C-alpha positions in Angstrom: -13.1 27.3 13.3 -16.9 28.5 15.4 -18.0 25.9 18.0 -21.7 25.7 16.6 -19.9 24.5 12.9 -18.3 21.5 15.3 -21.2 21.0 17.3 -23.2 20.2 14.2 -20.8 18.4 12.4 -20.9 16.1 15.9 -24.2 15.8 15.5 -24.5 15.3 12.4 -22.7 12.6 12.5 -24.3 11.1 14.9 -25.2 8.2 12.6 -22.2 6.8 12.5 -21.9 6.5 16.1 -25.0 4.4 16.0 -23.9 2.7 13.1 -20.7 2.0 15.1 -22.4 0.6 18.2 -24.9 -1.6 16.0 -22.0 -3.1 14.7 -19.9 -3.5 17.7 -23.2 -4.9 19.7 -23.4 -7.3 16.9 -20.2 -9.2 17.8 -21.7 -9.6 22.0 -24.4 -10.6 20.3 -24.3 -13.8 18.5 -22.5 -15.2 21.1 -25.9 -16.0 22.8 -28.0 -15.4 19.9 -26.9 -18.2 17.8 -26.9 -21.4 19.8 -30.5 -19.8 21.0 -31.5 -20.1 17.4 -29.4 -23.0 16.6 -27.6 -21.1 13.4 -25.0 -22.3 11.2 -22.2 -20.8 10.0 -23.9 -19.3 7.0 -27.1 -17.7 9.1 -24.6 -16.6 11.2 -23.1 -14.5 8.9 -26.4 -13.5 7.1 -27.7 -12.4 11.1 -25.0 -10.5 11.4 -24.3 -9.0 8.0 -27.4 -8.5 6.6 -27.9 -4.8 7.8 -24.8 -4.0 5.9 -26.4 -6.1 2.5 -29.0 -3.5 2.7 -27.2 -0.6 3.2 -25.7 -0.5 -0.2 -28.6 0.0 -1.9 -29.3 2.7 0.7 -26.1 4.6 -0.4 -27.2 4.2 -3.9 -30.7 5.8 -3.8 -29.8 8.3 -0.7 -27.2 11.1 -2.4 -29.9 11.4 -5.2 -32.2 11.5 -3.3 -30.7 14.1 -0.6 -30.0 16.5 -3.9 -33.4 16.5 -4.5 -35.2 17.2 -1.0 -32.0 17.9 1.1 -29.9 16.5 3.7 -31.9 17.2 6.9 -35.3 15.4 6.3 -33.2 11.9 5.3 -31.1 12.2 8.5 -34.4 12.7 10.5 -35.9 9.5 8.9 -32.8 7.6 9.4 -32.9 8.5 13.0 -36.3 7.2 13.6 -35.4 4.2 11.5 -32.7 3.4 14.1 -35.1 3.3 17.0 -37.3 1.3 14.8 -34.6 -0.9 14.3 -33.5 -1.2 18.2 -37.0 -1.9 19.4 -37.5 -4.7 17.0 -34.3 -6.1 17.1 -34.7 -6.6 21.2 -38.2 -8.4 20.7 -36.9 -10.9 17.8 -39.2 -13.9 18.5 -37.3 -15.7 15.7 -34.7 -15.8 13.5 -36.3 -14.2 10.3 -37.7 -11.2 13.0 -33.7 -10.6 14.2 -33.1 -10.4 10.6 -35.7 -8.1 9.2 -35.3 -6.0 12.4 -31.4 -5.2 12.0 -32.3 -4.6 8.2 -34.3 -1.5 9.0 -31.2 -0.5 10.9 -29.5 -1.1 7.7 -31.1 1.2 5.6 -30.6 3.7 8.5 -26.9 3.5 8.6 -26.1 3.1 4.9 -28.0 6.4 4.2 -26.3 7.9 7.8 -22.9 7.0 6.3 -23.3 8.5 2.8 -25.9 11.6 4.0 -23.1 12.7 7.3 -20.0 13.3 5.3 -21.8 15.0 2.5 -23.3 17.3 4.3 -20.3 18.3 6.8 -18.5 18.9 3.6 -21.0 20.9 2.6 -21.1 22.9 6.1 -16.8 23.1 6.6 -14.2 25.6 4.4 -11.0 24.3 3.3 -8.8 25.0 6.7 -11.2 22.9 8.7 -13.2 20.2 6.5 -10.6 17.2 7.1 -11.1 17.8 10.8 -14.7 18.1 10.7 -15.5 15.3 8.0 -13.9 12.8 10.1 -15.6 13.5 13.0 -17.8 10.8 11.0 -15.3 8.2 12.1 -14.7 9.4 15.6 -18.4 9.1 16.5 -18.3 5.6 14.5 -15.7 4.3 16.9 -16.6 6.1 19.8 -20.0 3.5 18.9 -17.8 0.8 19.1 -16.3 1.8 22.2 -19.4 1.8 23.9 -21.0 -1.2 22.3 -17.7 -3.5 23.1 -18.1 -1.8 26.9 -22.0 -2.4 26.8 -21.1 -5.9 25.5 -18.7 -6.4 28.6 -21.5 -5.2 31.2 -24.1 -7.5 30.1 -21.8 -10.3 30.2 -20.6 -9.6 33.7 -23.7 -9.3 35.1 -26.0 -11.7 33.0 -25.5 -14.4 35.5 -25.8 -12.4 38.7 -28.9 -11.0 38.4 -32.7 -12.0 38.2 -33.6 -10.3 35.6 -30.2 -10.7 33.0 -29.9 -14.8 31.8 -28.1 -16.3 29.4 -31.5 -16.4 27.2 -32.5 -12.4 27.5 -28.7 -10.9 27.6 -28.6 -10.4 23.7 -32.6 -8.5 24.0 -30.9 -6.6 26.0 -27.9 -5.6 24.4 -29.6 -5.0 21.3 -32.6 -3.0 22.4 -30.4 -0.6 24.6 -29.5 0.8 21.2 -32.8 2.9 21.3 -31.5 5.6 23.9 -29.0 7.3 21.5 -31.7 6.8 18.8 -34.1 9.0 20.9 -31.3 11.4 21.1 -30.5 11.6 17.5 -33.5 12.3 16.4 -34.2 15.1 18.8 -30.7 16.9 18.0 -31.5 16.7 14.5 -33.9 19.8 14.9 -31.2 21.9 15.7 -29.2 21.5 12.5 -29.6 23.6 9.8 -30.2 23.2 6.0 -27.0 22.7 3.6 -25.8 25.8 2.6 -24.4 24.4 -0.6 -28.1 22.0 -1.1 -29.8 25.9 -0.9 -27.7 27.4 -3.3 -28.4 24.2 -5.8 -31.7 25.0 -5.1 -31.7 28.8 -6.2 -32.5 29.3 -2.2 -29.6 31.7 -2.5 -30.7 34.1 0.6 -31.1 30.8 2.8 -27.7 29.8 2.0 -25.7 33.0 2.9 -27.6 33.3 6.0 -26.7 29.3 7.3 -22.8 30.4 5.7 -23.0 33.8 8.4 -23.6 31.8 10.9 -21.2 28.7 10.8 -18.3 31.2 9.8 -19.2 34.8 10.2 -19.6 37.3 7.3 -16.3 37.8 6.1 -15.7 34.6 5.5 -19.4 33.1 4.4 -19.1 36.1 1.9 -16.3 34.2 0.2 -17.6 31.0 0.3 -21.3 32.2 -1.6 -19.1 33.7 -4.2 -17.2 30.7 -4.8 -20.4 28.4 -4.7 -21.9 30.5 -7.1 -19.5 30.4 -9.5 -19.2 26.7 -9.4 -22.8 26.2 -9.5 -23.4 28.9 -12.4 -20.5 26.7 -14.4 -22.9 24.3 -13.9 -26.1 26.2 -15.4 -28.0 24.3 -18.3 -26.5 21.2 -17.2 -28.9 18.0 -17.2 -29.4 16.8 -13.7 -26.5 14.5 -13.0 -26.8 10.9 -13.8 -24.9 7.7 -12.9 -24.3 7.6 -16.6 -22.6 10.9 -16.1 -20.2 9.1 -13.7 -18.3 7.4 -16.5 -17.7 10.6 -18.1 -13.9 10.1 -19.4 -13.3 13.7 -17.1 -14.1 11.9 -14.2 -12.7 8.6 -15.1 -9.5 9.2 -12.8 -11.1 10.3 -9.1 -14.1 7.8 -10.1 -11.4 4.9 -9.8 -9.5 6.2 -7.0 -13.0 6.7 -5.2 -13.8 2.8 -6.1 -10.6 1.7 -5.2 -10.3 3.3 -1.9 -14.0 2.1 -1.1 -13.3 -1.4 -2.3 -10.0 -1.6 -0.2 -11.4 0.2 3.1 -13.8 -3.4 4.0 -11.9 -5.7 1.8 -8.8 -5.2 4.1 -10.9 -6.9 7.0 -12.5 -4.1 9.2 -16.0 -5.5 9.3 -14.9 -8.9 10.2 -12.4 -8.0 12.6 -15.1 -5.2 14.2 -18.6 -7.8 13.7 -16.7 -11.3 14.9 -14.0 -9.5 17.8 -15.2 -11.7 20.6 -15.0 -14.9 18.2 -12.0 -14.0 16.8 -10.0 -13.5 20.7 -11.8 -16.0 21.4 -10.0 -18.4 18.9 -6.8 -17.8 20.8 -7.9 -19.8 23.4 -8.1 -16.7 26.1 -11.8 -17.9 27.2 -14.8 -15.9 26.9 -14.6 -13.1 29.8 -11.7 -12.1 28.1 -12.8 -11.8 25.0 -15.2 -9.1 25.5 -12.5 -7.5 27.4 -9.9 -7.5 24.7 -13.0 -6.2 22.7 -13.1 -3.0 24.6 -9.5 -3.0 24.2 -9.5 -2.8 20.7 -12.5 0.1 20.5 -10.8 2.1 22.7 -7.6 1.9 20.1 -9.6 2.4 17.4 -10.7 5.9 19.4 -6.7 6.9 19.9 -5.7 6.8 16.7 -9.2 8.2 15.4 -8.6 11.5 17.5 -4.9 11.4 16.3 -5.4 11.4 13.0 -8.4 14.1 13.1 -5.8 16.1 15.1 -2.9 15.3 11.7 -5.6 15.2 9.0 -5.3 18.8 8.1 -1.6 19.0 8.9 0.1 15.9 7.5 -2.4 15.4 4.3 -4.4 12.5 3.4 -2.0 10.8 1.0 0.8 10.6 3.7 -1.9 9.2 6.0 -3.6 6.8 3.8 -0.7 5.5 2.4 1.2 4.6 6.2 -2.1 3.4 7.2 -2.1 0.2 4.2 1.2 -0.4 4.8 0.6 -0.8 8.7 -2.8 -3.0 7.9 -0.6 -5.7 5.5 2.1 -6.0 8.3 -0.8 -6.5 11.0 -2.9 -9.0 9.1 0.3 -11.2 8.3 1.4 -10.5 11.9 -2.0 -12.4 12.8 -1.9 -15.3 10.1 1.4 -15.6 11.2 0.2 -15.9 14.9 -2.3 -18.5 14.2 -0.6 -20.6 11.8 1.8 -21.3 14.9 -1.4 -23.0 16.7 -1.5 -26.5 18.4 -4.6 -28.1 19.4 -4.6 -30.9 21.9 -6.7 -31.8 24.8 -5.9 -33.7 27.9 -7.6 -35.8 30.2 -7.2 -33.0 32.6 -8.7 -30.7 30.0 -11.6 -32.1 29.5 -12.1 -32.8 32.9 -12.8 -29.0 33.4 -15.1 -29.1 30.6 -18.4 -28.3 32.5 -21.3 -28.5 30.1 -20.5 -31.3 27.6 -20.3 -34.7 27.0 -17.3 -35.3 28.3 -16.9 -39.4 27.6 -17.7 -37.8 23.7 -14.0 -35.9 23.4 -11.7 -38.7 25.8 -11.5 -40.6 22.5 -9.6 -38.0 21.1 -7.5 -37.2 24.1 -3.8 -36.0 24.2 -4.7 -35.7 19.9 -2.5 -33.0 18.8 -4.5 -31.3 15.8 -2.1 -28.9 13.9 -4.8 -27.2 11.4 -8.0 -25.2 13.9 -10.6 -26.9 11.3 -9.3 -30.4 11.6 -9.7 -29.6 15.3 -13.4 -27.5 14.9 -14.4 -30.4 12.9 -13.5 -33.1 15.3 -15.3 -31.5 18.2 -18.5 -31.0 16.1 -18.8 -33.9 14.7 -18.4 -35.7 18.3 -20.7 -32.7 20.2 -23.0 -31.7 17.4 -23.0 -28.1 16.2 -25.0 -26.4 18.7 -23.1 -28.1 21.7 -19.6 -27.0 20.3 -21.3 -23.4 19.8 -22.4 -22.8 23.1 -18.8 -24.3 24.8 -16.4 -23.0 22.1 -14.6 -20.5 24.2 -13.8 -22.7 27.1 -13.4 -25.8 24.6 -10.3 -23.9 23.4 -8.9 -22.4 26.3 -7.9 -25.7 27.4 -7.4 -27.3 23.8 -5.4 -24.3 21.9 -1.7 -23.8 22.4 0.1 -20.6 20.8 0.6 -17.2 21.6 -2.0 -15.1 22.2 0.0 -11.6 22.4 0.9 -11.8 18.9 -2.7 -11.9 17.3 -3.4 -9.5 19.9 -0.3 -6.8 19.3 -1.8 -8.0 15.1 -5.4 -6.6 15.8 -4.4 -4.0 17.8 -2.2 -2.6 15.3 -4.8 -3.3 12.3 -7.3 -0.9 14.0 -4.7 1.8 15.3 -3.9 1.7 11.9 -7.1 1.7 10.0 -8.6 4.3 12.8 -5.3 7.1 11.5 -6.2 5.6 7.4 -8.6 4.2 5.7 -11.5 5.0 8.4 -11.5 8.7 8.1 -9.8 10.0 5.1 -11.7 7.6 2.9 -14.8 10.0 3.7 -13.1 13.3 3.3 -11.6 12.1 0.1 -15.0 11.0 -1.0 -16.6 14.4 0.0 -13.7 16.0 -1.6 -13.2 14.5 -4.9 -16.6 15.3 -7.2 -17.8 18.3 -8.2 -20.9 19.8 -6.4 -23.3 19.3 -8.9 -22.7 15.7 -8.6 -21.1 14.8 -5.4 -24.2 13.2 -3.8 -24.7 10.8 -6.6 -20.9 9.9 -7.1 -20.4 9.2 -2.9 -23.8 7.0 -2.9 -22.9 5.1 -5.7 -18.9 4.0 -4.4 -20.9 3.8 -1.2 -22.8 1.2 -2.7 -19.6 -0.3 -3.9 -18.0 -0.1 -0.3 -21.2 -1.3 1.7 -21.3 -4.6 -0.8 -17.9 -5.6 -0.2 -18.0 -4.9 3.2 -21.5 -7.2 3.2 -19.5 -9.9 1.5 -16.5 -10.0 3.9 -19.1 -10.1 7.0 -21.2 -12.6 5.4 -18.1 -15.0 4.0 -16.0 -14.5 7.6 -17.5 -17.0 9.5 -17.6 -19.5 6.5 -13.9 -18.7 6.2 -12.7 -19.5 9.4 -14.7 -23.0 9.4 -13.2 -24.3 6.0 -9.9 -22.1 5.7 -8.8 -21.6 9.1 -8.0 -18.2 11.1 -4.3 -18.5 9.5 -5.3 -18.1 5.7 -8.2 -16.2 6.2 -5.8 -13.5 8.1 -3.5 -13.5 4.9 -5.7 -12.9 2.3 -6.5 -9.4 3.9 -2.9 -8.6 4.7 -2.2 -9.6 0.6 -5.2 -7.3 -0.1 -3.8 -4.5 1.9 -0.3 -5.0 0.4 -1.8 -4.5 -3.1 -4.0 -1.3 -2.7 -0.7 0.3 -0.9 1.1 -0.4 -4.3 -1.5 0.9 -6.5 -2.8 4.4 -4.2 1.9 4.6 -4.0 1.1 5.9 -7.7 -2.2 6.5 -8.1 -3.4 9.1 -4.9 -3.4 12.9 -5.2 -3.5 14.9 -2.3 -6.4 17.5 -1.0 -5.2 19.2 2.1 -6.1 22.5 2.1 -8.1 23.1 -1.2 -11.4 24.0 -1.2 -13.8 22.2 -3.2 -14.1 23.8 -5.9 -10.0 24.6 -6.4 -10.1 20.4 -6.4 -13.0 20.2 -8.8 -10.9 22.7 -11.2 -7.7 20.5 -10.8 -8.9 16.9 -10.5 -11.8 16.8 -13.5 -9.7 16.1 -16.1 -11.2 16.7 -19.7 -9.8 14.0 -22.1 -7.1 14.8 -24.8 
């Protein structure tokens, strides 16, 4: 693999870094912005999930739009929108403005998540495609790691410096995203146009020159021949339309793509990442330890994503995906068990340690044990008011809860590790491989829409799920979904490693008998 190809793939997938950074940073931001704007659970969910809501529409149109005007122009627009979103979010003076600014970013990362794997698959050869497309996921988890580390630093110093206060620290958390967004925009000018897109536009000589630059003379000639053969077979066909996706010949690969697109989000990844601080806080470890646990979580993602990149072209997509989903199911059920064992009780001594609450109101329930986190939180909100409880939830839970927090930490880290070597990178690799050249952008866009809708739905309802169903049942649901997905994919999932995109098209597109 030439260094230039690796470098280009890394630049293009920096959109994934910005997505990961935005998704990770919001878990720390909402610790301050939620009480600042006095948000309820539904508003908290929307402020967190609204970029994902917009992203699903961006995914729906980006694939087809990129087939028409090319991948690179849209990637440049994506970088610009990321920068604009970061700037406006940092200066948001209302809940509505914060949501509007984040929705601009949502369009950017929806487009980026679709275009990066599509583009990278189109500059890769069969031997290194898995590794290169996986760079997208590596950049996502590096973004998460940078965000959680940034949150930890801002939280640590927000009370020790004059310019960082509890009132403005969340603005700095959001605004720092402007730096990588501008860098992304500049670096995209060093990226060539997709060679397969150039061939599809009958700009064959330009496409051949890009292939030579990427793979050398000999390999480029072979790639060009296969691309031309595939496109010639499609000549005379009309431009791809959504109705074509329901062609019986595509039913098998469309079903596989939709199932994996749903599973990637329905097993809880956005709930864990977007609300990581809140989840760790629920174990009673305290706010500072929750921020540190977020860094540990994101570091685990990086390690196991690198493992996936190193093995995906040797072990294969199917093996990684099946082992990962099985591990996800076990990990989420472990979290459910850990939270199920929790008990809640505030002693007079514990109440006395709570500095920023009306202690007199809490003395009425001193030494009363609660077996349910839902019942305990409802009682706290009734006594203190929702705003006061939200501001002091970490400290209150730290004094009240009795549980083995290590069980939940192991479950969450196990989930993150398994996701990082399976559903995270493998989904995008598979989507970039399963579909014929002519409809690839459209197919990935439609599945991306379903994936993003699932992500939005999970992110939106998770705060309400914790409030009304409780921690244990919320994680139990994720575990059961993963178990179901494992059983279905065990019987249906194909292996795609080591084959050209054209070979896969011939093998997986199944005309009706």
